[in-house]
C-alpha positions as CSV (number, residue, x, y, z in Angstrom):
1,X,85.5,83.2,104.6
2,X,83.2,85.9,103.1
3,X,80.1,86.3,105.3
4,X,78.3,88.6,102.8
5,X,75.0,87.4,101.4
6,X,75.5,88.3,97.8
7,X,72.0,87.4,96.8
8,X,71.0,84.5,94.5
9,X,74.1,84.9,92.2
10,X,77.6,86.3,92.0
11,X,79.4,87.4,88.9
12,X,83.2,87.0,88.9
13,X,86.2,85.4,87.3
14,X,86.3,82.0,89.0
15,X,89.4,79.8,89.3
16,X,90.2,76.2,90.4
17,X,93.3,77.5,92.2
18,X,93.9,81.2,92.7
19,X,97.7,80.7,92.8
20,X,97.9,79.0,89.4
21,X,96.8,81.4,86.7
22,X,96.4,78.6,84.2
23,X,93.6,77.0,86.2
24,X,90.8,79.4,85.1
25,X,87.4,77.9,85.5
26,X,85.6,80.8,83.8
27,X,86.5,84.4,83.0
28,X,83.0,85.9,83.1
29,X,81.1,83.5,85.3
30,X,77.7,83.9,87.0
31,X,77.6,81.5,90.0
32,X,74.0,80.7,90.9
33,X,72.7,79.1,94.1
34,X,70.2,76.5,92.9
35,X,67.5,74.4,94.4
36,X,66.5,74.3,98.0
37,X,70.0,73.2,98.9
38,X,72.0,76.4,99.6
39,X,75.3,74.7,99.0
40,X,74.5,73.7,95.4
41,X,76.0,76.0,92.7
42,X,75.9,76.0,88.9
43,X,78.0,78.5,86.9
44,X,77.1,80.1,83.5
45,X,79.8,81.6,81.2
46,X,78.4,84.8,79.5
47,X,81.2,84.9,77.0
48,X,81.0,81.3,75.7
49,X,77.3,80.7,76.6
50,X,78.2,77.5,78.3
51,X,77.3,76.0,81.7
52,X,80.9,76.0,82.9
53,X,80.3,73.6,85.8
54,X,78.6,72.8,89.0
55,X,79.5,71.8,92.6
56,X,78.0,71.0,96.0
57,X,79.2,71.7,99.5
58,X,79.5,75.4,99.6
59,X,79.2,78.6,97.6
60,X,82.5,80.4,96.7
61,X,85.8,80.4,98.5
62,X,87.0,84.0,98.8
63,X,90.6,85.0,99.5
64,X,91.9,87.9,101.6
65,X,94.5,89.4,99.3
66,X,93.7,93.1,98.9
67,X,90.4,92.6,100.6
68,X,89.2,90.0,98.2
69,X,90.2,91.9,95.0
70,X,93.5,90.3,94.0
71,X,92.8,86.5,94.0
72,X,89.6,85.3,92.3
73,X,87.2,83.0,94.2
74,X,87.1,79.3,93.6
75,X,84.4,76.6,94.1
76,X,83.9,75.9,97.8
77,X,82.8,72.3,97.3
78,X,83.0,69.2,95.3
79,X,82.8,69.7,91.5
80,X,80.2,67.5,89.8
81,X,80.7,68.4,86.2
82,X,82.4,70.9,83.9
83,X,82.6,71.9,80.2
84,X,85.8,73.1,78.5
85,X,86.6,76.7,77.6
86,X,84.9,76.4,74.2
87,X,81.5,77.6,73.1
88,X,78.6,76.0,74.8
89,X,76.5,75.9,71.6
90,X,77.4,75.8,67.9
91,X,75.5,76.0,64.6
92,X,77.7,73.7,62.6
93,X,78.2,70.8,65.0
94,X,81.9,71.9,65.7
95,X,82.9,73.6,68.9
96,X,86.0,75.5,67.7
97,X,86.6,78.8,69.5
98,X,86.1,81.6,66.8
99,X,87.7,84.3,68.9
100,X,91.2,85.7,68.1
101,X,91.9,86.2,71.8
102,X,90.8,83.8,74.6
103,X,88.8,86.6,76.2
104,X,85.5,88.4,75.3
105,X,82.3,87.1,73.8
106,X,81.8,84.9,70.8
107,X,80.5,86.6,67.7
108,X,76.9,87.8,68.0
109,X,75.8,85.9,64.9
110,X,76.8,82.7,66.7
111,X,75.4,83.6,70.1
112,X,74.7,86.5,72.4
113,X,74.1,86.9,76.1
114,X,71.1,89.1,76.7
115,X,70.9,89.1,80.5
116,X,69.3,87.5,83.5
117,X,66.0,87.7,85.3
118,X,65.6,87.2,89.1
119,X,62.4,85.7,90.4
120,X,62.8,85.3,94.1
121,X,65.7,83.0,94.6
122,X,65.6,81.7,91.0
123,X,67.8,83.1,88.2
124,X,66.7,82.8,84.5
125,X,69.3,83.3,81.7
126,X,68.3,84.8,78.4
127,X,70.5,84.5,75.3
128,X,70.4,83.8,71.6
129,X,72.0,81.0,69.6
130,X,71.9,81.9,65.9
131,X,68.4,83.2,65.4
132,X,66.8,81.2,68.3
133,X,65.9,83.0,71.5
134,X,66.7,80.8,74.5
135,X,65.7,80.9,78.1
136,X,67.6,78.7,80.5
137,X,66.9,77.9,84.1
138,X,69.5,76.2,86.2
139,X,68.2,74.0,89.0
140,X,69.0,71.3,91.6
141,X,67.2,68.3,93.1
142,X,68.1,65.6,95.5
143,X,66.9,62.3,94.1
144,X,67.2,59.3,96.5
145,X,70.0,61.4,98.2
146,X,71.8,61.8,94.9
147,X,72.6,65.4,93.8
148,X,71.1,66.1,90.4
149,X,71.7,69.4,88.6
150,X,69.0,70.4,86.1
151,X,69.0,72.7,83.0
152,X,65.6,73.7,81.7
153,X,65.4,75.3,78.2
154,X,62.8,77.2,76.2
155,X,63.8,77.7,72.6
156,X,62.1,79.8,69.9
157,X,61.7,78.3,66.4
158,X,64.8,78.2,64.1
159,X,65.7,76.7,60.8
160,X,69.2,76.2,62.0
161,X,70.5,73.0,63.6
162,X,71.9,73.6,67.1
163,X,74.4,71.5,69.1
164,X,74.8,71.8,72.9
165,X,77.9,70.9,75.0
166,X,76.4,69.1,78.0
167,X,79.4,68.1,80.0
168,X,83.0,66.8,79.8
169,X,83.6,63.1,79.8
170,X,86.8,61.0,79.9
171,X,88.4,59.7,76.7
172,X,87.1,56.1,77.2
173,X,83.5,57.0,77.9
174,X,80.7,55.2,76.1
175,X,77.0,55.9,76.2
176,X,73.9,53.8,76.6
177,X,70.5,55.4,75.8
178,X,67.4,54.1,77.6
179,X,63.9,55.3,76.9
180,X,61.5,55.9,79.7
181,X,58.6,57.1,77.5
182,X,58.1,58.9,74.2
183,X,59.4,62.2,75.6
184,X,61.7,61.0,78.4
185,X,65.0,59.1,78.2
186,X,68.3,58.9,80.1
187,X,71.8,58.4,78.9
188,X,74.3,56.4,80.9
189,X,77.9,57.5,80.5
190,X,80.0,54.6,81.5
191,X,83.8,54.6,82.2
192,X,85.0,51.3,83.7
193,X,82.8,50.5,86.7
194,X,81.6,54.1,87.1
195,X,78.4,55.5,85.6
196,X,77.0,59.0,85.3
197,X,73.4,59.3,84.3
198,X,71.9,62.3,82.4
199,X,68.1,62.5,82.1
200,X,66.4,64.2,79.2
201,X,62.8,65.3,79.0
202,X,61.0,66.9,76.0
203,X,63.8,66.8,73.5
204,X,62.7,66.4,69.8
205,X,62.5,63.0,68.3
206,X,65.2,63.8,65.8
207,X,67.7,64.9,68.4
208,X,70.8,62.8,68.7
209,X,73.5,62.2,71.3
210,X,77.2,61.8,70.7
211,X,80.6,62.0,72.4
212,X,83.1,64.2,70.5
213,X,86.3,65.8,71.8
214,X,85.6,64.5,75.3
215,X,82.2,66.1,75.6
216,X,78.7,64.7,75.7
217,X,76.9,66.6,72.9
218,X,73.2,67.0,72.1
219,X,72.4,67.7,68.4
220,X,69.1,69.3,67.9
221,X,67.2,69.4,64.5
222,X,65.7,72.5,63.0
223,X,62.9,73.6,65.3
224,X,59.7,74.4,63.5
225,X,57.8,75.4,66.7
226,X,58.8,76.6,70.2
227,X,60.5,73.8,72.1
228,X,60.9,73.1,75.7
229,X,63.2,70.5,77.2
230,X,65.0,69.7,80.4
231,X,68.3,67.9,81.3
232,X,69.0,66.3,84.7
233,X,72.7,65.6,85.3
234,X,73.4,63.1,88.0
235,X,76.6,62.3,89.8
236,X,79.2,59.6,89.0
237,X,78.3,56.4,90.8
238,X,79.8,53.0,91.0
239,X,78.3,50.1,89.0
240,X,74.9,50.4,87.3
241,X,73.1,52.5,89.9
242,X,71.0,54.4,87.4
243,X,67.5,53.4,88.5
244,X,67.0,56.6,90.4
245,X,66.9,58.6,87.2
246,X,64.2,56.5,85.6
247,X,62.0,57.0,88.6
248,X,62.8,60.7,88.7
249,X,61.8,61.1,85.0
250,X,58.6,59.1,85.5
251,X,57.5,61.5,88.3
252,X,58.6,64.6,86.4
253,X,55.9,67.1,85.5
254,X,55.8,68.7,82.0
255,X,58.7,71.1,81.2
256,X,57.9,74.6,82.5
257,X,57.1,77.7,80.4
258,X,60.0,79.8,81.6
259,X,58.6,83.0,80.4
260,X,56.6,83.1,83.6
261,X,59.8,83.7,85.5
262,X,60.4,86.9,83.6
263,X,57.7,88.5,85.7
264,X,58.9,90.2,88.9
265,X,59.1,88.0,91.9
266,X,58.8,88.8,95.6
267,X,60.9,91.5,97.1
268,X,64.1,90.2,98.7
269,X,65.6,93.1,100.6
270,X,63.9,95.2,103.3
271,X,64.8,98.9,103.2
272,X,67.2,100.1,105.9
273,X,67.2,103.5,107.6
274,X,70.2,105.7,108.7
275,X,70.5,109.2,110.1
276,X,72.5,111.7,108.2
277,X,74.9,114.1,109.9
278,X,75.0,117.7,108.8
279,X,78.3,119.5,108.8
280,X,79.3,122.6,110.6
281,X,79.1,125.8,108.4
282,X,82.3,127.4,109.6
283,X,84.0,128.0,106.3
284,X,83.3,128.3,102.6
285,X,82.6,124.6,102.2
286,X,81.1,122.0,104.6
287,X,80.8,118.2,104.5
288,X,77.6,116.3,105.3
289,X,77.7,112.6,106.0
290,X,75.0,110.4,104.4
291,X,75.5,107.5,106.8
292,X,75.8,104.1,105.2
293,X,73.9,101.1,106.6
294,X,76.7,99.2,108.2
295,X,76.2,96.7,109.8
296,X,73.3,95.4,107.8
297,X,71.3,92.1,107.8
298,X,73.2,90.7,104.8
299,X,76.7,91.7,105.9
300,X,76.9,93.6,102.6
301,X,80.4,95.0,102.4
302,X,79.6,98.5,101.4
303,X,82.6,100.0,99.5
304,X,81.1,102.8,97.4
305,X,82.5,103.6,94.0
306,X,80.1,105.9,92.1
307,X,76.9,107.9,92.4
308,X,74.2,109.3,90.2
309,X,70.6,110.4,90.6
310,X,67.1,109.5,89.4
311,X,64.7,112.2,88.3
312,X,62.9,112.0,91.6
313,X,66.1,113.0,93.5
314,X,67.0,109.5,94.8
315,X,70.7,108.7,94.7
316,X,72.0,105.5,93.0
317,X,75.3,104.3,94.5
318,X,77.4,101.3,93.4
319,X,79.5,99.2,95.8
320,X,82.6,97.4,94.6
321,X,81.4,94.3,96.5
322,X,78.6,93.9,93.9
323,X,75.6,95.8,95.2
324,X,73.7,98.8,93.9
325,X,71.7,100.8,96.4
326,X,69.0,103.5,96.1
327,X,69.1,106.2,98.7
328,X,65.9,108.2,99.6
329,X,65.6,111.3,101.8
330,X,68.0,113.6,100.0
331,X,66.9,117.2,100.7
332,X,68.5,120.4,101.8
333,X,68.4,119.5,105.5
334,X,69.3,115.9,105.6
335,X,67.6,113.6,108.2
336,X,66.5,110.0,108.0
337,X,67.7,108.2,104.9
338,X,66.2,105.0,103.4
339,X,68.6,102.6,101.7
340,X,67.1,100.1,99.3
341,X,69.3,97.2,98.1
342,X,68.4,97.5,94.5
343,X,70.7,95.0,92.7
344,X,73.3,92.4,93.8
345,X,75.9,90.0,92.5
346,X,77.6,92.4,90.0
347,X,81.2,92.0,89.0
348,X,83.1,94.8,90.9
349,X,80.9,97.6,89.7
350,X,82.9,100.8,89.6
351,X,80.7,103.2,87.5
352,X,77.0,104.1,87.5
353,X,75.1,106.4,85.2
354,X,71.4,107.2,85.0
355,X,70.0,107.9,81.5
356,X,66.2,108.5,81.1
357,X,65.8,107.0,84.6
358,X,67.4,103.7,83.6
359,X,70.4,102.7,85.7
360,X,73.6,101.6,83.9
361,X,76.5,100.0,85.8
362,X,80.1,99.3,84.7
363,X,81.5,95.9,85.8
364,X,84.6,94.0,84.8
365,X,82.4,91.8,82.6
366,X,79.9,94.2,80.9
367,X,77.8,97.3,81.1
368,X,74.6,96.2,82.8
369,X,71.3,98.1,82.4
370,X,69.1,97.4,85.4
371,X,65.3,97.2,85.0
372,X,62.7,97.5,87.8
373,X,59.7,96.1,86.0
374,X,57.1,96.6,88.7
375,X,58.7,99.8,90.2
376,X,59.1,98.3,93.7
377,X,62.7,99.5,94.2
378,X,64.4,96.3,93.2
379,X,65.9,95.2,89.9
380,X,64.2,92.3,88.2
381,X,66.1,92.2,84.9
382,X,69.9,92.6,84.6
383,X,70.2,93.4,80.9
384,X,73.5,93.0,79.1
385,X,73.8,96.4,77.5
386,X,77.2,95.6,76.1
387,X,79.7,92.8,77.0
388,X,82.3,93.2,74.2
389,X,84.9,93.7,76.9
390,X,87.8,91.3,77.3
391,X,87.9,90.2,80.9
392,X,91.3,88.6,81.8
393,X,92.5,87.5,85.2
394,X,94.9,90.1,86.5
395,X,93.3,91.9,89.4
396,X,94.8,95.3,88.4
397,X,92.9,95.3,85.1
398,X,89.8,97.0,86.5
399,X,87.0,98.4,84.4
400,X,86.3,101.9,85.6
401,X,84.0,104.9,85.4
402,X,80.8,105.5,83.4
403,X,80.0,108.9,81.8
404,X,78.0,110.2,78.9
405,X,78.3,113.1,76.5
406,X,75.6,115.4,75.1
407,X,74.9,112.9,72.3
408,X,74.3,110.1,74.7
409,X,77.5,108.2,74.1
410,X,79.0,106.3,77.0
411,X,82.6,106.5,78.1
412,X,84.6,104.2,80.4
413,X,88.1,102.9,80.7
414,X,90.1,99.7,81.4
415,X,93.3,99.5,83.4
416,X,96.4,97.7,82.3
417,X,97.6,94.6,84.2
418,X,100.4,94.7,86.7
419,X,103.0,93.6,85.9
420,X,102.3,94.0,82.2
421,X,103.4,91.5,79.5
422,X,103.1,91.7,75.8
423,X,101.5,88.6,74.3
424,X,104.0,85.7,74.2
425,X,106.0,87.1,77.2
426,X,105.9,86.3,80.9
427,X,103.0,84.3,82.5
428,X,100.7,82.9,79.8
429,X,97.6,84.8,80.6
430,X,97.6,86.4,84.0
431,X,99.2,89.7,83.0
432,X,98.8,89.6,79.3
433,X,98.1,93.0,77.7
434,X,95.0,92.7,75.5
435,X,93.8,95.3,73.0
436,X,91.3,96.4,75.6
437,X,93.8,97.2,78.3
438,X,94.8,100.8,79.1
439,X,92.3,102.4,76.8
440,X,89.3,104.7,77.0
441,X,86.2,103.3,75.4
442,X,83.3,105.1,73.6
443,X,80.0,103.1,73.5
444,X,77.2,104.2,71.2
445,X,73.9,105.2,72.9
446,X,72.2,102.0,71.8
447,X,75.1,99.8,73.2
448,X,76.0,98.3,69.8
449,X,79.3,100.0,68.9
450,X,82.3,99.9,71.2
451,X,85.5,101.6,70.1
452,X,88.8,102.6,71.8
453,X,89.3,106.3,71.4
454,X,92.4,106.9,73.6
455,X,95.3,104.8,74.8
456,X,98.3,104.7,77.1
457,X,96.3,104.7,80.4
458,X,97.7,102.8,83.4
459,X,95.1,102.9,86.2
460,X,92.4,105.5,85.1
461,X,90.6,105.7,88.4
462,X,88.3,108.6,87.6
463,X,86.8,110.2,84.5
464,X,84.6,113.2,83.8
465,X,83.0,114.7,80.7
466,X,82.3,118.4,80.7
467,X,79.2,120.0,79.3
468,X,81.3,121.1,76.3
469,X,82.5,117.5,75.7
470,X,86.0,117.9,77.1
471,X,87.2,114.8,79.0
472,X,89.6,114.5,81.9
473,X,90.8,111.4,83.8
474,X,93.2,110.7,86.7
475,X,95.9,108.1,86.5
476,X,97.9,106.5,89.4
477,X,101.6,106.4,89.8
478,X,103.7,103.3,88.8
479,X,106.0,102.3,86.0
480,X,106.0,104.8,83.2
481,X,103.9,107.1,85.5
482,X,106.5,108.7,87.8
483,X,103.8,110.3,90.0
484,X,100.1,110.5,89.8
485,X,98.5,112.9,87.3
486,X,95.3,114.3,85.8
487,X,95.0,114.3,82.0
488,X,92.9,116.0,79.4
489,X,91.9,113.3,76.9
490,X,93.0,113.8,73.4
491,X,91.0,111.4,71.1
492,X,93.2,109.0,69.2
493,X,96.3,110.0,71.2
494,X,98.8,108.2,73.5
495,X,98.7,109.3,77.2
496,X,102.0,108.0,78.6
497,X,101.8,104.3,79.7
498,X,103.9,102.4,77.2
499,X,102.7,98.9,77.8
500,X,99.2,100.0,76.6
501,X,100.5,102.2,73.7
502,X,99.0,99.7,71.2
503,X,101.2,100.9,68.4
504,X,104.1,99.1,66.6
505,X,106.8,101.7,67.4
506,X,107.8,102.9,70.9
507,X,106.4,106.3,71.6
508,X,108.8,109.2,72.2
509,X,106.3,111.5,73.8
510,X,102.7,111.7,75.1
511,X,99.9,114.1,75.7
512,X,101.1,116.3,78.6
513,X,99.0,116.0,81.8
514,X,96.9,118.8,83.2
515,X,98.7,118.4,86.5
516,X,101.3,116.2,88.1
517,X,100.4,115.4,91.7
518,X,103.5,114.9,93.9
519,X,103.5,111.6,95.8
520,X,103.5,113.4,99.2
521,X,100.4,115.3,98.2
522,X,98.4,112.4,96.7
523,X,99.5,108.8,96.1
524,X,96.2,107.7,94.4
525,X,93.8,110.3,92.9
526,X,90.4,109.3,91.8
527,X,87.8,111.3,89.8
528,X,88.4,114.8,88.6
529,X,85.1,116.7,88.4
530,X,84.3,119.8,86.4
531,X,82.6,122.5,88.6
532,X,79.4,123.2,86.7
533,X,77.0,124.1,89.5
534,X,75.4,127.5,89.8
535,X,75.4,127.1,93.6
536,X,79.2,127.2,93.6
537,X,81.4,130.3,93.2
538,X,81.3,131.9,89.7
539,X,85.1,132.2,89.7
540,X,85.5,128.5,89.9
541,X,83.1,127.5,87.1
542,X,84.8,125.1,84.7
543,X,87.7,124.5,87.0
544,X,87.9,121.1,88.6
545,X,87.7,119.2,91.9
546,X,89.8,116.1,92.4
547,X,88.8,113.3,94.7
548,X,91.6,111.4,96.4
549,X,91.3,107.7,97.2
550,X,94.8,107.6,98.8
551,X,94.6,110.7,101.0
552,X,90.8,110.7,101.6
553,X,90.5,114.4,100.7
554,X,89.2,116.8,98.0
555,X,91.3,119.3,96.2
556,X,90.9,122.1,93.7
557,X,92.4,122.2,90.3
558,X,92.7,125.7,88.7
559,X,93.2,125.1,85.0
560,X,94.5,127.3,82.3
561,X,94.7,126.9,78.5
562,X,97.9,128.1,76.9
563,X,97.9,127.7,73.2
564,X,95.7,124.6,73.3
565,X,97.7,123.0,76.1
566,X,96.0,122.5,79.4
567,X,98.1,123.0,82.6
568,X,96.9,123.6,86.1
569,X,97.4,124.3,89.8
570,X,96.6,121.8,92.5
571,X,95.4,122.9,96.0
572,X,94.1,120.7,98.8
573,X,90.8,121.8,100.5
574,X,90.6,121.7,104.3
575,X,87.8,119.1,104.3
576,X,87.5,115.7,106.2
577,X,86.0,112.5,104.9
578,X,85.4,109.1,106.5
579,X,87.0,107.0,103.7
580,X,89.0,107.3,100.6
581,X,87.1,109.1,97.8
582,X,86.2,107.6,94.4
583,X,83.5,109.4,92.3
584,X,81.2,112.3,92.7
585,X,78.5,114.2,90.9
586,X,76.6,117.4,91.3
587,X,72.9,116.9,92.2
588,X,70.1,119.1,90.8
589,X,70.2,120.8,94.3
590,X,73.6,122.2,93.3
591,X,75.6,120.3,95.8
592,X,78.4,117.7,95.2
593,X,77.8,114.1,96.4
594,X,80.8,111.8,96.7
595,X,81.0,108.1,97.0
596,X,84.0,106.6,98.7
597,X,85.8,103.4,99.9
598,X,89.0,102.3,101.6
599,X,91.1,99.3,100.9
600,X,94.9,99.1,100.5
601,X,97.1,102.2,100.4
602,X,94.5,104.6,101.7
603,X,94.4,106.6,104.9
604,X,90.6,106.4,105.1
605,X,89.2,105.1,108.3
606,X,85.8,103.6,107.2
607,X,85.4,100.9,104.5
608,X,82.8,103.0,102.7
609,X,81.3,106.4,102.8
610,X,78.8,108.8,101.2
611,X,79.2,112.5,101.6
612,X,77.8,115.8,100.4
613,X,79.9,118.9,99.9
614,X,78.1,122.2,100.1
615,X,79.3,125.8,99.3
616,X,78.1,127.9,102.3
617,X,78.5,131.3,100.6
618,X,81.1,132.4,103.1
619,X,84.4,134.0,101.8
620,X,86.4,131.5,99.8
621,X,89.8,132.5,101.3
622,X,91.3,130.5,98.5
623,X,93.0,131.4,95.2
624,X,90.7,131.3,92.2
625,X,93.3,131.4,89.5
626,X,97.1,130.7,89.1
627,X,98.1,131.8,85.6
628,X,101.4,131.5,83.8
629,X,102.6,134.7,82.3
630,X,105.8,135.7,80.4
631,X,108.2,136.3,83.2
632,X,106.2,135.0,86.2
633,X,103.0,133.7,87.8
634,X,99.8,135.6,88.5
635,X,98.0,134.4,91.7
636,X,94.5,135.8,91.9
637,X,91.8,135.8,94.7
638,X,88.2,136.9,94.8
639,X,88.9,139.1,97.8
640,X,91.0,142.3,98.4
641,X,94.5,141.5,99.7
642,X,96.4,143.2,102.4
643,X,99.0,145.3,100.4
644,X,101.7,144.9,103.1
645,X,101.7,141.1,103.4
646,X,100.8,140.5,99.8
647,X,103.7,142.5,98.4
648,X,106.3,141.2,100.8
649,X,108.8,138.9,99.0
650,X,109.6,137.2,102.3
651,X,106.1,135.7,102.4
652,X,106.7,133.5,99.4
653,X,108.8,130.4,98.9
654,X,109.0,128.6,95.5
655,X,110.7,125.4,94.3
656,X,110.6,123.5,91.0
657,X,111.4,120.1,89.7
658,X,110.7,117.6,87.0
659,X,110.1,113.8,86.7
660,X,111.6,110.9,84.8
661,X,109.7,108.8,82.2
662,X,110.9,105.3,83.0
663,X,109.7,101.7,83.3
664,X,110.9,101.6,86.9
665,X,108.1,101.1,89.4
666,X,108.5,102.6,92.8
667,X,110.2,106.0,92.3
668,X,107.4,107.3,94.5
669,X,107.5,110.7,92.9
670,X,111.2,111.2,93.3
671,X,111.9,114.9,92.5
672,X,114.6,115.6,89.9
673,X,116.5,118.9,89.5
674,X,115.7,121.0,86.5
675,X,118.9,123.1,86.8
676,X,121.3,120.2,87.5
677,X,120.3,117.2,85.4
678,X,120.9,113.9,87.1
679,X,120.5,115.2,90.6
680,X,117.5,114.2,92.8
681,X,116.3,117.3,94.5
682,X,114.1,120.3,93.8
683,X,115.6,123.6,92.8
684,X,114.8,126.9,94.6
685,X,113.0,129.4,92.3
686,X,114.3,133.0,92.2
687,X,111.5,135.5,92.6
688,X,112.7,138.9,91.6
689,X,109.7,140.9,93.0
690,X,106.1,140.7,94.0
691,X,103.6,143.2,92.5
692,X,100.0,143.8,93.6
693,X,97.4,144.3,90.8
694,X,95.4,147.6,90.5
695,X,92.2,145.9,91.8
696,X,94.1,144.5,94.8
697,X,93.0,140.9,94.2
698,X,96.1,139.5,92.5
699,X,99.8,139.3,92.9
700,X,102.4,138.8,90.2
701,X,105.5,136.8,91.2
702,X,108.2,138.0,88.8
703,X,110.3,135.0,87.8
704,X,112.8,136.0,85.1
705,X,113.5,132.4,84.1
706,X,110.0,131.9,82.8
707,X,110.1,132.8,79.1
708,X,107.5,132.3,76.4
709,X,107.4,128.9,74.7
710,X,107.4,125.2,75.7
711,X,109.1,124.4,79.0
712,X,112.1,122.2,78.3
713,X,113.8,120.0,81.0
714,X,116.5,117.4,80.8
715,X,117.4,114.6,83.3
716,X,120.7,113.9,81.7
717,X,122.0,110.3,81.9
718,X,120.4,108.5,84.8
719,X,121.8,105.0,84.7
720,X,119.8,103.8,87.7
721,X,116.5,104.2,85.9
722,X,115.7,101.4,83.4
723,X,114.2,102.0,80.0
724,X,114.2,105.8,80.6
725,X,113.0,107.9,77.6
726,X,114.3,111.4,77.4
727,X,111.3,113.6,76.9
728,X,110.0,116.9,78.1
729,X,107.6,116.3,80.9
730,X,107.3,119.9,81.9
731,X,108.0,121.0,85.4
732,X,106.2,121.3,88.7
733,X,106.5,124.4,90.8
734,X,105.5,124.5,94.5
735,X,104.3,127.9,95.7
736,X,104.1,128.4,99.5
737,X,102.8,131.7,100.8
738,X,101.6,133.3,104.0
739,X,99.7,136.5,103.3
740,X,96.3,137.9,104.4
741,X,93.2,139.5,103.1
742,X,92.3,143.2,103.5
743,X,90.2,142.3,106.5
744,X,93.0,140.4,108.2
745,X,92.1,136.8,107.3
746,X,95.2,134.6,107.1
747,X,95.9,133.0,103.7
748,X,98.5,130.2,104.0
749,X,98.6,127.6,101.3
750,X,100.8,125.3,99.3
751,X,100.0,125.1,95.6
752,X,101.6,122.9,93.0
753,X,101.6,124.3,89.5
754,X,102.3,122.1,86.5
755,X,103.8,124.1,83.6
756,X,104.3,122.9,80.0
757,X,104.0,126.2,78.1
758,X,104.6,129.9,78.9
759,X,102.5,132.4,77.0
760,X,103.7,135.6,75.5
761,X,101.4,138.0,77.4
762,X,102.6,139.6,80.5
763,X,101.0,140.6,83.8
764,X,98.8,143.6,83.7
765,X,98.9,145.7,86.9
């Protein structure tokens, strides 16, 4: 049972049976509550432009696995009619599926979904078939106690002939057409002693009915003028009980001009207020809580995934449960916040981006551009900005992130199914790897051109684009990903996850990650974020922050560029958050705002959270650089160090290890010896000496084993690891120290440094 009021519609993959992956009802379905009966539902397929089916008795049956994310919902009632998984319309009278894969939209020249309008509780679909613009309104009536689903159409003129799939019928079905008046008729579909009646109002005189391939089909002639018509689909009844439809048609008013429903309707959601909680300023950073409105009147399950900002300062936050909220009241001293439920019913939105004050949202089905036509704080038009994505059934194949570059291009990524199967292997569809899995997408500013620009991503839960166009993403541990990592994106390159390599030969190497994050430090990183705020310390500009979903914390990544290879150091910040963290952005006020949620495998306490991280101006008491040098590591601070503790070799402890590149899932970041291939333990690192720099702000840890060039490591023969590829994955070095600043402040940290390349320059004292 899902008590959430999702609004007038819900977008999701919908199944007949969540256990049987072959029983897919619709991959990209919009289930709409229709009529005055709250338990009547009709579902539109945005890929195939078909009315997939309808039922009565309940809305959607949700399942508990992974908090409703693993098993898709199914109809919670009695199905009245369906159509097959073939196009809902055609231009040539045939209904063959023109797609190479059974996922994604049909070609735009055949048909294209444009979006939907909400008008109160009504939902109006807009799409094209050929060159005809079509508005379609699903509806429901009870006629003499009989449930009747309606489909009302407005079509623009076209010289093409259009054919419509109305509903599936049994093999032995036959039709009888009976006229009510010049513009009204009904079709009796008879199978044995059972009859279904379909009423028609306003169809052109030259239109014809036929049954082909187990479907009732309506063939329309070329339309020389705008055309409106309406279909009324009755239930299956015994005998000849069709009289109700004749009476219904006689009483029916003229077919509506649906363009009126494109105008904004009444507001549906009352704003809610919460009180923010300001953090204590007892360190260099503090965390403020922007309290989420839970509980709320609609039982909205607020699991926040991303945040961006409108030009007036309001925050836009997206919830994985399908909502987008606007948050007012953001100022330096937070107080009362007003939360507006701006949009509902989206398909697991995990990315939000504001461009020219228009809100774009990533879902598993499409990028949606939301329009508030009358500026009342609620979306009226859910525009399909781009739906070229292939949406398959595996829960792990999330669509994630939404960022832009300086040219206005959009970037987002799609995860790879778990477990992954190549086409023709394993389950027929549930875990099939499509061309869209495990890739980073680039979408043109107008939404027309979608292209994959990087591959080999497993679960890219977090992406950022710097002001210079550099891109980084975080990937989660699993098969072929021995421990979680943060990557610099190399366009056109392979990034490590073999099932989504999308190349004929098996890769032998991949783009090295910026950092490996040991499992005990972070089991599930989220968004890495470039520090580009002038309110934050100058020494950290262009370094990164890393949000953690698994550990519900924030860490600092100090990056260095060695001969074009990025490598970095990872350090947890001593900050507390209410939930796992997902995405964050810097506001024009210079502070970092972070959206978060908790589900499985996270230590977060709350289901959702919204926080602000502020730099207070107090001493950092943190390293600001950890650079690799020929023969050692340079650890730099922005404060004077105490010479006695900083130069004491006993105050430092270093270890190093490497990782395997293997298909095995569940190594949980097992550490492998660099010095003794095949053994599973870290190696102690010999530090010859510690030298303090002339400015007193850096120490050099002399490590004779660090020599210029690429770091090479070997795992030897590890028979217990399947499909292991021997490749240099670099090494990870942990640095523990307990020193102090010149004024006596204790500095005690554990840093993890990923090293791929050692430069030729040495430490300068």
